[in-house]
All heavy atoms as an XYZ file, in Angstrom:
1032
protein
N       1.995     89.950    138.353
C       3.340     90.038    138.092
C       4.135     89.029    138.971
O       3.833     89.095    140.224
C       3.843     91.491    138.219
C       5.272     91.639    138.026
S       5.920     93.344    137.960
C       5.354     94.026    139.491
N       4.998     88.294    138.431
C       5.762     87.355    139.223
C       6.812     88.087    139.975
O       7.314     89.234    139.647
C       6.299     86.233    138.440
O       7.349     86.852    137.566
C       5.317     85.472    137.592
N       7.279     87.525    141.089
C       8.310     88.107    141.866
C       9.552     88.275    141.141
O      10.263     89.333    141.236
C       8.627     87.213    143.131
C       9.753     87.762    144.039
C       9.405     89.136    144.579
C       9.979     86.736    145.225
N       9.839     87.322    140.167
C      11.017     87.461    139.324
C      11.022     88.581    138.415
O      12.011     89.298    138.365
C      11.094     86.114    138.439
C      12.347     86.020    137.627
C      12.296     84.760    136.922
N      13.462     84.639    135.990
C      13.661     83.829    135.060
N      12.680     82.935    134.830
N      14.647     83.777    134.285
N       9.849     88.883    137.869
C       9.768     90.095    136.925
C       9.973     91.319    137.836
O      10.679     92.272    137.464
C       8.446     90.128    136.207
C       8.312     88.951    135.257
C       8.233     91.432    135.469
C       6.957     88.807    134.536
N       9.329     91.308    138.957
C       9.394     92.538    139.849
C      10.926     92.858    140.291
O      11.325     93.924    140.244
C       8.516     92.394    141.123
N      11.629     91.865    140.547
C      12.999     91.910    141.029
C      13.849     92.452    139.834
O      14.659     93.283    140.071
C      13.498     90.694    141.513
C      13.013     90.195    142.877
C      13.516     88.807    143.214
C      13.328     91.222    144.019
N      13.640     91.860    138.671
C      14.375     92.364    137.485
C      14.086     93.778    137.129
O      14.963     94.588    136.896
C      14.097     91.437    136.308
C      14.791     90.060    136.590
C      14.631     92.024    135.003
C      14.446     89.052    135.543
N      12.870     94.254    137.245
C      12.494     95.648    136.997
C      13.094     96.526    137.986
O      13.567     97.622    137.599
C      10.914     95.802    136.910
C      10.246     95.054    135.781
C       8.759     95.161    135.956
C      10.638     95.658    134.471
N      13.064     96.115    139.325
C      13.659     97.038    140.277
C      15.164     97.193    140.075
O      15.787     98.314    140.243
C      13.469     96.465    141.701
S      11.678     96.668    142.143
N      15.895     96.093    139.695
C      17.313     96.131    139.412
C      17.607     97.027    138.283
O      18.621     97.753    138.291
C      17.794     94.716    139.263
N      16.771     96.916    137.291
C      17.063     97.768    136.046
C      16.816     99.299    136.378
O      17.479    100.092    135.776
C      16.135     97.353    134.947
N      15.954     99.630    137.266
C      15.688    101.018    137.640
C      16.919    101.561    138.327
O      17.114    102.887    138.198
C      14.457    101.122    138.546
C      13.191    100.884    137.754
S      11.761    100.992    138.850
C      12.024    102.472    139.738
N      17.719    100.879    138.972
C      18.961    101.384    139.607
C      20.102    101.659    138.646
O      21.092    102.187    139.161
C      19.403    100.259    140.704
N      19.950    101.330    137.427
C      21.080    101.505    136.471
C      21.125    102.958    135.965
O      20.158    103.521    135.625
C      20.803    100.659    135.230
O      20.580     99.318    135.654
C      21.943    100.664    134.283
N      22.366    103.577    136.026
C      22.446    104.887    135.514
C      22.149    105.007    134.057
O      22.422    104.225    133.242
C      23.914    105.345    135.905
C      24.638    104.008    135.998
C      23.592    102.995    136.374
N      21.641    106.238    133.559
C      21.310    106.511    132.295
C      22.378    107.267    131.562
O      22.596    108.360    131.974
C      19.925    107.202    132.179
C      19.594    107.571    130.770
C      18.901    106.416    132.774
N      23.014    106.784    130.498
C      24.100    107.450    129.789
C      24.674    106.636    128.683
O      25.878    106.666    128.472
C      25.132    107.816    130.739
N      23.853    105.907    127.960
C      24.397    105.074    126.799
C      23.927    105.704    125.438
O      23.056    106.636    125.363
C      23.819    103.675    126.961
N      24.484    105.210    124.393
C      24.109    105.754    123.092
C      22.943    104.838    122.471
O      22.844    103.628    122.712
C      25.308    105.455    122.075
C      26.462    106.406    122.326
C      26.085    107.829    121.927
O      25.443    108.041    120.907
O      26.340    108.758    122.724
N      22.009    105.454    121.830
C      20.902    104.726    121.145
C      21.493    103.617    120.297
O      22.538    103.746    119.581
C      20.215    105.760    120.399
C      20.506    107.047    120.984
C      21.969    106.879    121.510
N      20.837    102.502    120.270
C      21.195    101.364    119.433
C      20.822    101.649    117.993
O      19.878    102.263    117.691
C      20.479    100.177    119.903
C      20.783     99.666    121.383
S      19.735     98.369    121.818
C      20.713     96.948    121.230
N      21.642    101.164    117.071
C      21.308    101.182    115.672
C      20.199    100.087    115.427
O      20.029     99.160    116.268
C      22.531    100.866    114.795
O      22.928     99.580    114.984
N      19.645    100.172    114.241
C      18.626     99.141    113.890
C      19.261     97.730    113.842
O      18.699     96.784    114.282
C      17.938     99.440    112.452
N      20.460     97.615    113.350
C      21.187     96.326    113.347
C      21.438     95.756    114.778
O      21.257     94.616    114.973
C      22.431     96.470    112.444
N      21.841     96.699    115.597
C      22.155     96.260    116.987
C      20.889     95.842    117.762
O      20.857     94.824    118.396
C      22.818     97.434    117.859
C      24.152     97.848    117.287
C      24.628     99.059    117.936
O      23.868     99.973    118.193
O      25.902     99.106    118.098
N      19.838     96.641    117.430
C      18.494     96.311    118.059
C      17.991     94.952    117.590
O      17.588     94.166    118.342
C      17.567     97.406    117.744
C      16.110     97.169    118.358
C      15.857     97.299    119.685
C      15.109     96.770    117.420
C      14.535     97.143    120.136
C      13.811     96.495    117.960
C      13.498     96.690    119.364
N      18.015     94.727    116.242
C      17.594     93.482    115.614
C      18.356     92.287    116.258
O      17.715     91.219    116.536
C      17.690     93.544    114.136
C      17.063     92.420    113.380
C      16.919     92.695    111.956
O      17.683     93.584    111.366
O      15.997     92.051    111.323
N      19.704     92.391    116.298
C      20.524     91.344    116.809
C      20.153     91.007    118.262
O      20.121     89.846    118.686
C      21.985     91.640    116.669
N      19.832     92.055    118.972
C      19.534     91.868    120.414
C      18.257     91.227    120.750
O      18.114     90.398    121.488
C      19.646     93.266    121.210
C      19.440     93.105    122.651
C      20.552     92.834    123.509
C      18.176     93.285    123.185
C      20.355     92.781    124.793
C      18.011     93.116    124.637
C      19.133     92.841    125.407
O      18.921     92.685    126.750
N      17.227     91.735    119.902
C      15.779     91.379    120.266
C      15.329     90.059    119.609
O      14.428     89.365    120.112
C      14.792     92.463    120.127
C      15.183     93.633    121.059
C      14.669     92.848    118.699
N      15.771     89.774    118.442
C      15.159     88.714    117.573
C      15.165     87.436    118.291
O      16.278     86.929    118.762
C      15.908     88.579    116.235
O      15.805     89.851    115.514
C      15.168     87.549    115.306
N      14.041     86.748    118.337
C      13.883     85.487    119.086
C      13.610     85.548    120.533
O      13.468     84.595    121.262
N      13.441     86.810    121.051
C      13.266     86.959    122.492
C      11.853     87.496    122.838
O      11.195     88.025    121.946
C      14.223     88.037    122.992
C      15.696     87.567    123.096
C      16.555     88.653    123.756
C      17.960     88.203    123.722
N      18.826     89.247    124.265
N      11.422     87.339    124.062
C      10.199     87.980    124.567
C      10.724     88.851    125.644
O      11.359     88.339    126.651
C       9.235     86.965    125.147
O       8.771     86.043    124.066
C       8.055     87.616    125.742
N      10.514     90.187    125.534
C      10.962     91.099    126.538
C       9.715     91.649    127.304
O       8.732     91.959    126.701
C      11.703     92.293    125.837
C      13.019     91.941    125.088
C      13.583     93.177    124.553
C      13.937     91.256    126.037
N       9.897     91.732    128.589
C       8.930     92.282    129.517
C       9.339     93.666    129.898
O      10.486     93.897    130.253
C       8.763     91.357    130.776
C       7.972     90.109    130.417
C       8.600     89.099    129.795
C       6.623     89.963    130.751
C       7.928     87.870    129.584
C       5.913     88.775    130.543
C       6.577     87.764    129.827
N       8.450     94.655    129.658
C       8.751     96.038    129.995
C       8.155     96.536    131.187
O       7.027     96.109    131.475
C       8.324     96.839    128.782
C       9.105     96.706    127.576
C       8.880     95.667    126.675
C      10.249     97.487    127.207
C       9.657     95.499    125.555
C      10.957     97.324    126.134
C      10.662     96.268    125.241
O      11.435     96.111    124.099
N       8.882     97.457    131.938
C       8.333     98.005    133.196
C       8.402     99.451    133.124
O       9.158    100.127    132.275
N       7.498    100.113    133.938
C       7.439    101.610    134.013
C       7.248    101.863    135.495
O       6.329    101.391    136.076
C       6.268    102.087    133.133
C       6.076    103.629    133.254
C       4.967    104.014    132.362
N       4.661    105.379    132.440
C       3.583    105.950    132.111
N       2.622    105.242    131.512
N       3.464    107.261    132.296
N       8.007    102.782    135.989
C       7.925    103.237    137.437
C       7.950    101.974    138.316
O       7.203    102.005    139.351
C       6.688    104.047    137.588
C       6.705    105.274    136.803
O       7.790    105.852    136.706
O       5.690    105.784    136.365
N       8.827    100.988    137.998
C       8.910     99.750    138.901
C       7.767     98.782    138.792
O       7.623     97.836    139.523
N       6.854     99.007    137.811
C       5.697     98.097    137.657
C       5.704     97.514    136.258
O       6.158     98.099    135.311
C       4.386     98.914    137.846
C       4.319     99.482    139.194
C       3.048    100.330    139.481
N       2.020     99.366    139.563
C       0.751     99.633    139.694
N       0.390    100.879    139.688
N      -0.200     98.761    139.653
N       5.113     96.346    136.115
C       5.012     95.698    134.755
C       4.183     96.619    133.914
O       3.153     97.114    134.277
C       4.347     94.358    134.875
N       4.558     96.770    132.626
C       3.828     97.602    131.687
C       3.408     96.748    130.510
O       2.223     96.987    130.031
C       4.856     98.709    131.186
C       4.225     99.676    130.251
C       3.379    100.715    130.674
C       4.368     99.547    128.784
C       2.829    101.618    129.750
C       3.848    100.452    127.977
C       3.023    101.487    128.460
O       2.382    102.335    127.540
N       4.181     95.921    129.961
C       3.778     95.133    128.809
C       4.888     94.157    128.337
O       5.967     94.144    129.015
N       4.669     93.424    127.285
C       5.670     92.541    126.856
C       5.560     92.505    125.301
O       4.505     92.689    124.739
C       5.496     91.090    127.383
N       6.703     92.095    124.725
C       6.676     92.037    123.307
C       7.513     90.884    122.785
O       8.616     90.570    123.333
C       7.274     93.287    122.607
C       7.104     93.396    121.094
C       6.737     94.762    120.655
O       7.522     95.747    121.073
O       5.827     94.968    119.860
N       6.949     90.136    121.850
C       7.698     89.035    121.192
C       8.304     89.536    119.963
O       7.668     90.170    119.144
C       6.706     87.828    120.910
C       6.110     87.279    122.162
C       7.549     86.721    120.180
C       4.913     86.294    121.859
N       9.625     89.337    119.822
C      10.338     89.859    118.582
C      10.672     88.526    117.683
O      11.391     87.620    118.050
C      11.575     90.527    119.044
C      11.291     91.729    119.841
C      11.217     91.743    121.237
C      11.190     92.972    119.165
C      11.020     92.875    121.968
C      10.851     94.086    119.889
C      10.771     94.046    121.251
O      10.493     95.136    121.983
N      10.107     88.507    116.496
C      10.329     87.440    115.581
C      11.290     87.764    114.474
O      11.603     88.938    114.288
C       8.968     86.951    115.087
C       8.055     86.386    116.101
C       6.764     85.861    115.565
N       5.876     85.301    116.480
C       5.108     86.022    117.220
N       4.983     87.332    117.128
N       4.393     85.358    118.196
N      11.538     86.865    113.573
C      12.337     87.056    112.382
C      11.594     88.131    111.554
O      10.357     88.284    111.637
C      12.485     85.741    111.713
C      13.323     84.756    112.321
C      14.785     85.104    112.471
O      15.336     85.783    111.559
O      15.352     84.780    113.519
N      12.304     88.745    110.592
C      11.801     89.699    109.616
C      11.104     90.820    110.283
O      10.138     91.438    109.761
C      10.827     88.962    108.644
C      11.552     87.913    107.851
O      12.644     88.107    107.397
N      10.917     86.756    107.729
N      11.579     91.233    111.482
C      11.069     92.462    112.182
C       9.591     92.399    112.547
O       8.954     93.411    112.682
C      11.380     93.599    111.411
C      12.897     93.881    111.198
C      13.285     95.140    110.593
N      14.700     95.310    110.539
C      15.343     96.437    110.187
N      14.557     97.442    109.675
N      16.652     96.562    110.193
N       9.105     91.147    112.698
C       7.661     91.013    113.106
C       7.530     90.979    114.639
O       8.465     90.465    115.254
C       7.082     89.718    112.580
C       7.001     89.611    111.059
C       6.464     90.844    110.422
N       5.332     90.703    109.449
C       4.895     91.687    108.893
N       5.271     92.882    109.111
N       3.935     91.569    108.011
N       6.538     91.564    115.193
C       6.347     91.587    116.681
C       5.016     91.199    117.064
O       3.988     91.358    116.211
C       6.743     92.980    117.264
C       8.197     93.241    116.998
C       5.835     94.116    116.581
N       4.714     90.882    118.363
C       3.398     90.793    118.936
C       3.496     91.495    120.382
O       4.432     91.145    121.105
C       3.037     89.302    119.169
O       3.049     88.690    117.839
C       1.650     89.237    119.775
N       2.753     92.478    120.599
C       2.657     93.288    121.849
C       1.450     92.879    122.705
O       0.359     92.677    122.121
C       2.628     94.753    121.427
C       2.397     95.623    122.684
C       1.151     96.143    123.029
C       3.360     95.959    123.638
N       1.326     96.868    124.193
C       2.631     96.751    124.643
C       4.656     95.772    123.814
C       3.326     97.233    125.673
C       5.340     96.318    124.916
C       4.607     97.095    125.810
N       1.721     93.009    123.949
C       0.567     92.831    124.912
C       0.817     93.807    126.077
O       1.963     93.897    126.616
C       0.451     91.385    125.396
O      -0.504     91.317    126.391
N      -0.250     94.367    126.646
C      -0.168     95.115    127.914
C      -0.359     94.129    129.076
O      -0.661     94.606    130.193
C      -1.272     96.196    127.933
C      -0.955     97.359    127.186
C      -1.584     97.573    125.909
C       0.005     98.355    127.581
C      -1.278     98.759    125.210
C       0.348     99.490    126.792
C      -0.353     99.665    125.607
N      -0.040     92.872    128.844
C      -0.190     91.784    129.869
C      -1.512     91.586    130.366
O      -1.803     91.167    131.514
C       0.766     92.047    131.034
C       2.261     92.263    130.648
C       3.055     92.634    131.788
C       2.838     91.000    130.002
N      -2.603     91.835    129.530
C      -3.923     91.711    129.784
C      -4.527     90.525    128.998
O      -5.772     90.330    129.004
C      -4.758     92.987    129.412
C      -4.582     93.418    128.038
O      -3.917     92.738    127.216
O      -5.131     94.478    127.717
N      -3.747     89.776    128.384
C      -4.169     88.609    127.510
C      -4.549     89.038    126.071
O      -4.729     88.189    125.267
N      -4.630     90.335    125.753
C      -4.951     90.789    124.420
C      -3.547     91.077    123.823
O      -2.833     91.786    124.337
C      -5.850     92.001    124.434
C      -7.199     91.647    124.890
C      -8.159     92.834    124.699
O      -8.012     93.658    123.766
O      -9.104     92.968    125.518
N      -3.458     90.603    122.558
C      -2.188     90.789    121.833
C      -2.445     91.413    120.484
O      -3.496     91.267    119.844
C      -1.497     89.442    121.623
S      -0.913     88.722    123.198
N      -1.421     92.227    120.035
C      -1.488     92.914    118.755
C      -0.268     92.512    117.869
O       0.865     92.767    118.376
C      -1.690     94.422    118.951
C      -2.913     94.708    119.780
C      -3.244     96.210    119.905
C      -4.371     96.516    120.736
N      -5.499     95.689    120.687
N      -0.499     92.182    116.727
C       0.646     91.854    115.812
C       1.062     93.082    115.115
O       0.182     93.984    114.850
C       0.200     90.666    114.833
C       0.050     89.391    115.469
O       0.849     89.044    116.420
O      -0.801     88.632    115.097
N       2.361     93.143    114.731
C       2.803     94.337    113.962
C       4.219     94.018    113.524
O       4.652     92.890    113.393
N       4.969     95.132    113.102
C       6.281     95.049    112.619
C       7.004     96.310    113.098
O       6.354     97.333    113.472
C       6.309     94.861    111.164
C       5.770     96.116    110.373
C       6.609     97.126    110.030
C       4.346     96.161    110.120
C       5.994     98.248    109.352
C       3.867     97.272    109.462
C       4.619     98.243    109.047
O       4.094     99.366    108.394
N       8.325     96.323    112.985
C       9.097     97.488    113.322
C      10.027     97.919    112.116
O      10.342     96.954    111.281
C       9.885     97.435    114.607
C      10.964     96.345    114.622
C      10.922     94.999    114.937
C      12.406     96.570    114.199
N      12.153     94.402    114.846
C      13.057     95.314    114.405
C      13.096     97.663    113.815
C      14.443     95.173    114.058
C      14.426     97.481    113.480
C      15.079     96.326    113.746
N      10.323     99.119    112.098
C      11.360     99.563    111.108
C      12.146    100.638    111.741
O      11.860    101.206    112.786
C      10.659    100.086    109.818
C       9.724    101.280    110.096
C      10.180    102.580    109.929
C       8.398    101.140    110.484
C       9.412    103.697    110.129
C       7.614    102.228    110.652
C       8.043    103.514    110.570
O       7.225    104.580    110.805
N      13.279    101.054    111.114
C      14.100    102.080    111.697
C      13.836    103.360    110.975
O      13.639    103.411    109.727
C      15.505    101.831    111.803
C      16.207    101.652    110.493
O      15.800    100.806    109.653
N      17.219    102.443    110.154
N      13.881    104.504    111.686
C      13.789    105.835    111.126
C      14.831    106.684    111.814
O      14.647    107.060    112.973
C      12.371    106.461    111.342
C      12.183    107.710    110.658
C      10.657    108.129    110.817
O       9.817    107.634    110.127
O      10.416    109.069    111.581
N      16.009    106.779    111.221
C      17.174    107.319    111.792
C      17.660    106.387    112.945
O      17.734    105.171    112.798
N      17.761    106.992    114.146
C      18.140    106.181    115.380
C      16.882    105.653    116.163
O      16.986    104.941    117.115
C      18.978    106.961    116.350
C      20.474    107.091    115.890
C      21.176    105.730    115.866
N      22.565    105.912    116.271
C      23.312    104.929    116.400
N      22.934    103.682    116.239
N      24.594    105.086    116.814
N      15.770    106.029    115.617
C      14.482    105.461    116.232
C      14.014    104.164    115.660
O      14.247    103.932    114.460
C      13.352    106.488    116.052
C      13.610    107.734    116.841
O      14.332    107.783    117.821
N      12.877    108.840    116.419
N      13.467    103.380    116.490
C      12.813    102.121    116.081
C      11.353    102.320    116.186
O      10.780    102.726    117.279
C      13.216    100.958    117.000
C      14.700    100.816    117.164
C      12.535     99.635    116.614
C      15.472    100.382    115.772
N      10.649    102.254    115.028
C       9.154    102.586    115.091
C       8.413    101.306    114.825
O       8.738    100.415    114.068
C       8.868    103.545    113.850
S       9.789    105.220    114.098
N       7.210    101.225    115.616
C       6.489     99.978    115.591
C       4.996    100.365    115.009
O       4.496    101.370    115.365
C       6.254     99.520    116.979
C       7.499     99.014    117.613
C       8.414     99.927    118.221
C       7.812     97.704    117.583
C       9.538     99.522    118.871
C       9.024     97.187    118.191
C       9.869     98.140    118.762
N       4.546     99.555    114.163
C       3.230     99.679    113.593
C       2.389     98.466    113.930
O       2.884     97.361    113.694
C       3.235     99.916    112.051
C       1.916     99.897    111.427
C       4.046    101.115    111.704
N       1.270     98.632    114.500
C       0.371     97.456    114.942
C      -0.865     97.354    114.229
O      -1.348     98.471    113.667
C       0.183     97.612    116.404
C       1.394     97.583    117.276
C       2.033     98.719    117.715
C       2.002     96.427    117.512
C       3.192     98.637    118.466
C       3.222     96.371    118.266
C       3.772     97.455    118.720
O       4.949     97.393    119.466
N      -1.435     96.218    114.020
C      -2.571     96.013    113.273
C      -3.822     96.840    113.564
O      -4.600     97.260    112.714
C      -2.984     94.465    113.403
C      -3.369     94.083    114.879
C      -3.541     92.625    115.054
O      -3.551     91.859    113.991
O      -3.707     92.188    116.187
N      -3.871     97.274    114.798
C      -5.066     98.119    115.223
C      -4.793     99.594    114.976
O      -5.726    100.406    115.119
C      -5.535     97.875    116.744
C      -4.350     98.299    117.669
O      -3.206     98.232    117.217
O      -4.760     98.676    118.775
N      -3.566     99.990    114.664
C      -3.206    101.395    114.449
C      -2.270    101.483    113.226
O      -1.094    101.976    113.380
C      -2.630    102.086    115.609
C      -3.551    102.025    116.846
C      -2.946    102.489    118.060
N      -2.813    103.915    118.061
C      -2.379    104.630    119.084
N      -2.021    103.976    120.157
N      -2.240    105.835    119.098
N      -2.630    101.061    112.008
C      -1.657    100.966    110.928
C      -1.116    102.344    110.518
O      -0.004    102.381    109.947
C      -2.531    100.355    109.825
C      -3.958    100.569    110.202
C      -3.966    100.657    111.609
N      -1.769    103.457    110.684
C      -1.296    104.663    110.217
C      -0.664    105.566    111.461
O      -0.452    106.705    111.313
N      -0.323    104.915    112.518
C       0.126    105.592    113.735
C       1.307    104.921    114.284
O       1.293    104.224    115.276
C      -0.949    105.652    114.749
C      -0.625    106.473    115.942
O       0.230    107.402    115.926
O      -1.235    106.261    117.033
N       2.570    105.133    113.740
C       3.678    104.386    114.180
C       4.095    104.958    115.614
O       3.949    106.156    115.878
C       4.814    104.702    113.126
C       4.319    105.864    112.364
C       2.785    105.885    112.467
N       4.555    104.068    116.450
C       5.031    104.417    117.765
C       6.623    104.230    117.713
O       7.158    103.156    117.622
C       4.489    103.425    118.749
C       2.887    103.244    118.757
C       2.254    104.604    119.115
O       2.485    105.125    120.103
N       1.481    105.058    118.158
N       7.254    105.431    117.884
C       8.730    105.400    117.715
C       9.426    105.569    119.053
O       9.038    106.422    119.935
C       9.139    106.581    116.796
S       8.487    106.292    115.054
N      10.539    104.755    119.239
C      11.279    104.696    120.391
C      12.794    104.727    120.092
O      13.217    104.367    118.973
C      10.964    103.376    121.191
C       9.563    103.093    121.531
C       8.539    102.817    120.660
C       8.985    103.276    122.791
N       7.406    102.639    121.370
C       7.615    102.971    122.660
C       9.447    103.600    124.060
C       6.741    102.973    123.738
C       8.609    103.762    125.093
C       7.267    103.391    124.905
N      13.541    105.180    121.063
C      14.958    105.030    121.039
C      15.365    103.906    122.083
O      14.736    103.923    123.131
C      15.731    106.240    121.146
O      15.507    106.810    122.469
N      16.245    103.026    121.687
C      16.662    101.966    122.657
C      18.094    102.127    123.071
O      18.920    102.356    122.128
C      16.403    100.610    122.034
C      14.979    100.191    121.980
C      14.232    100.706    120.869
C      14.318     99.445    122.938
C      12.817    100.305    120.734
C      13.031     99.172    122.898
C      12.224     99.581    121.772
N      18.469    101.911    124.346
C      19.809    101.880    124.756
C      19.963    100.585    125.594
O      19.105    100.198    126.312
C      20.081    103.072    125.619
C      19.894    104.393    125.051
C      19.999    105.561    125.984
O      20.234    105.398    127.171
O      19.937    106.725    125.488
N      21.107    100.065    125.436
C      21.437     98.830    126.270
C      22.210     99.293    127.527
O      23.239     99.956    127.458
C      22.304     97.899    125.477
C      22.450     96.531    126.113
C      23.131     95.525    125.176
O      23.413     95.804    124.040
N      23.216     94.325    125.622
N      21.579     98.891    128.663
C      22.168     99.277    129.968
C      21.995     98.211    130.922
O      20.906     97.576    131.057
C      21.491    100.615    130.497
C      21.753    101.780    129.626
C      21.022    103.047    130.229
O      20.712    102.993    131.450
N      20.863    104.057    129.407
N      22.930     97.887    131.806
C      22.797     97.064    132.916
C      22.212     95.636    132.577
O      21.449     95.070    133.303
N      22.610     95.116    131.392
C      22.153     93.770    131.018
C      20.715     93.795    130.364
O      20.178     92.721    130.157
N      20.141     94.934    130.106
C      18.825     95.008    129.503
C      18.723     96.242    128.653
O      19.713     96.857    128.378
N      17.494     96.527    128.153
C      17.318     97.642    127.415
C      16.466     98.759    128.142
O      15.694     98.421    128.994
C      16.368     97.333    126.159
C      16.993     96.284    125.123
C      16.049     96.154    124.081
C      18.395     96.839    124.629
N      16.739     99.986    127.759
C      15.968    101.075    128.252
C      15.343    101.725    126.918
O      16.066    102.053    126.015
C      16.782    102.132    128.999
C      15.933    103.344    129.403
C      17.347    101.530    130.255
N      14.094    101.859    126.907
C      13.375    102.437    125.751
C      12.789    103.812    126.086
O      12.177    103.939    127.126
C      12.221    101.510    125.297
N      13.033    104.775    125.198
C      12.436    106.168    125.440
C      11.515    106.403    124.387
O      11.872    106.351    123.108
C      13.628    107.133    125.453
O      14.549    106.783    126.454
C      13.128    108.522    125.743
N      10.217    106.777    124.660
C       9.224    107.076    123.726
C       9.545    108.417    123.180
O       9.696    109.424    123.805
C       7.924    107.164    124.430
C       6.659    107.267    123.496
C       6.409    106.296    122.491
C       5.814    108.328    123.629
C       5.445    106.364    121.708
C       4.682    108.336    122.806
C       4.540    107.463    121.820
N       9.662    108.402    121.715
C      10.026    109.598    121.003
C       8.960    110.348    120.344
O       9.223    111.447    119.785
C      11.204    109.192    119.986
C      12.454    108.638    120.603
C      13.337    109.613    121.418
O      12.988    110.801    121.293
O      14.122    109.094    122.111
N       7.694    109.883    120.343
C       6.681    110.570    119.563
C       6.245    111.891    120.238
O       5.804    112.800    119.596
C       5.392    109.603    119.562
C       5.507    108.564    118.558
O       6.476    107.879    118.560
N       4.575    108.482    117.637
N       6.494    112.026    121.553
C       6.164    113.305    122.255
C       7.287    113.596    123.192
O       7.296    113.214    124.356
C       4.815    113.059    123.126
C       4.392    114.347    123.721
O       5.048    115.349    123.622
O       3.294    114.305    124.340
N       8.287    114.383    122.770
C       9.464    114.673    123.613
C       9.043    115.462    124.874
O       9.891    115.315    125.858
C      10.307    115.538    122.743
C       9.812    115.293    121.284
C       8.380    114.877    121.395
N       7.983    116.144    124.904
C       7.542    116.833    126.067
C       7.228    115.896    127.225
O       7.238    116.229    128.381
C       6.496    117.827    125.841
N       6.764    114.705    126.927
C       6.309    113.700    127.888
C       7.056    112.373    127.795
O       6.524    111.274    127.887
C       4.880    113.475    127.845
O       4.507    112.835    126.604
N       8.370    112.462    127.554
C       9.201    111.274    127.327
C       9.135    110.387    128.535
O       9.307    110.851    129.718
C      10.694    111.670    127.021
O      10.711    112.400    125.890
C      11.568    110.441    126.876
N       8.897    109.079    128.370
C       8.861    108.144    129.451
C       9.917    107.100    129.316
O      10.122    106.600    128.161
C       7.492    107.580    129.593
C       6.382    108.622    129.889
C       5.018    108.008    129.836
O       4.589    107.423    130.849
O       4.446    108.123    128.760
N      10.545    106.639    130.375
C      11.547    105.570    130.270
C      10.920    104.225    130.586
O      10.073    104.142    131.587
C      12.758    105.794    131.141
C      13.510    107.076    130.769
C      14.653    107.206    131.762
C      14.137    106.910    129.407
N      11.214    103.126    129.867
C      10.846    101.830    130.171
C      12.066    100.948    130.276
O      12.838    100.966    129.376
C       9.911    101.284    129.092
C       8.634    102.148    128.936
C       8.646    103.297    128.310
C       7.428    101.688    129.512
C       7.478    104.125    128.198
C       6.256    102.448    129.420
C       6.358    103.586    128.715
O       5.141    104.396    128.525
N      12.160    100.122    131.301
C      13.255     99.233    131.434
C      12.811     97.857    130.880
O      11.565     97.518    130.963
C      13.674     99.077    132.890
C      14.539    100.081    133.354
C      13.667    101.286    133.893
O      12.531    101.102    134.267
O      14.180    102.412    133.887
N      13.685     97.030    130.325
C      13.281     95.780    129.657
C      14.301     94.764    130.049
O      15.460     94.989    130.183
C      13.204     95.991    128.163
N      13.735     93.515    130.205
C      14.551     92.383    130.408
C      13.975     91.183    129.686
O      12.737     91.150    129.528
C      14.699     91.992    131.889
C      15.409     92.954    132.697
C      16.955     92.873    132.529
O      17.413     91.862    132.225
N      17.619     93.915    132.706
N      14.797     90.201    129.222
C      14.263     88.993    128.727
C      14.218     87.989    129.926
O      15.306     87.682    130.547
C      15.296     88.417    127.634
C      14.787     87.017    127.146
O      13.566     86.633    127.467
O      15.606     86.478    126.433
N      13.040     87.799    130.492
C      12.933     86.995    131.739
C      12.704     85.550    131.473
O      12.437     84.745    132.384
C      11.816     87.609    132.637
C      12.247     88.974    133.068
C      10.507     87.560    132.014
N      12.660     85.114    130.244
C      12.486     83.703    129.867
C      11.082     83.152    130.213
O      10.924     82.011    130.401
N      10.165     84.013    130.238
C       8.786     83.578    130.470
C       7.912     83.734    129.281
O       8.244     84.498    128.399
C       8.188     84.389    131.746
C       8.860     84.133    133.015
C       8.047     84.766    134.192
O       6.943     85.098    134.041
O       8.798     84.836    135.274
N       6.816     83.111    129.273
C       5.841     83.162    128.140
C       4.905     84.374    128.265
O       4.447     84.653    129.349
C       5.040     81.831    128.056
C       5.768     80.597    127.890
C       5.901     80.188    126.475
O       4.998     80.618    125.658
O       6.844     79.474    126.106
N       4.681     84.938    127.165
C       3.621     86.002    127.056
C       2.332     85.352    126.728
O       2.341     84.629    125.718
C       3.991     87.133    126.051
C       3.056     88.259    126.034
S       3.583     89.545    124.840
C       3.079     88.939    123.323
N       1.255     85.579    127.450
C       0.045     84.923    127.273
C      -0.941     85.762    126.289
O      -1.125     86.845    126.570
C      -0.735     84.690    128.538
C      -2.136     83.975    128.307
C       0.098     83.773    129.452
N      -1.325     85.114    125.174
C      -2.259     85.883    124.237
C      -3.486     84.962    124.266
O      -3.446     83.799    123.762
C      -1.688     85.858    122.852
S      -0.225     86.990    122.684
N      -4.551     85.558    124.644
C      -5.862     84.780    124.629
C      -6.435     84.880    123.305
O      -6.102     85.755    122.463
C      -6.867     85.326    125.702
C      -6.272     85.420    127.072
C      -7.395     86.143    128.075
C      -6.062     84.026    127.613
N      -7.274     83.899    122.875
C      -7.905     83.943    121.527
C      -8.843     85.090    121.344
O      -9.021     85.913    122.241
N      -9.365     85.342    120.150
C     -10.233     86.439    119.920
C     -11.505     86.353    120.728
O     -11.917     85.266    121.044
C     -10.541     86.281    118.428
C     -10.234     84.934    118.032
C      -9.106     84.466    119.028
N     -12.027     87.445    121.049
C     -13.293     87.445    121.822
C     -14.458     87.068    120.887
O     -14.649     87.670    119.902
C     -13.577     88.862    122.402
C     -12.502     89.207    123.462
C     -12.808     90.555    124.030
C     -11.787     90.885    125.122
N     -11.941     92.273    125.596
N     -15.225     86.168    121.297
C     -16.404     85.637    120.489
C     -17.669     86.080    121.245
O     -17.854     85.860    122.493
C     -16.403     84.058    120.406
C     -15.034     83.617    119.981
C     -17.479     83.629    119.624
C     -14.753     83.540    118.533
N     -18.581     86.640    120.501
C     -19.856     87.047    121.118
C     -19.777     88.414    121.916
O     -18.703     89.127    121.769
N     -20.674     88.655    122.702
C     -20.707     89.953    123.466
C     -20.682     89.648    124.918
O     -21.111     88.768    125.442
C     -21.991     90.795    123.115
C     -21.987     92.008    123.891
C     -22.033     91.109    121.656
């Protein structure tokens, strides 16, 4: 993780939580064309590229990427990825302190917060693994 990403994640953690969830239109306008890096507990968690037509590419920053798409379900934004087509991952997003805060909604008993920023860096996706 670069120092720049670490500083942005730390700054985002200091932001108070009290905003309204974004609508699908607000979310789409905010993310389309961006690569957002997400953090959890002050550490890098993953990154997502948001393309036109609600297409996305996710990575846990390990060089492996998964393509998918998002759709709205009420105030939640749900993501479906190629490796889990029948298992949507639903989040609510709030805009705070110049970035996004995402709350995982699939399991309210273990809700986790993720801070997000567009850091203007590239997300690296390595090619498919060949052989064993």
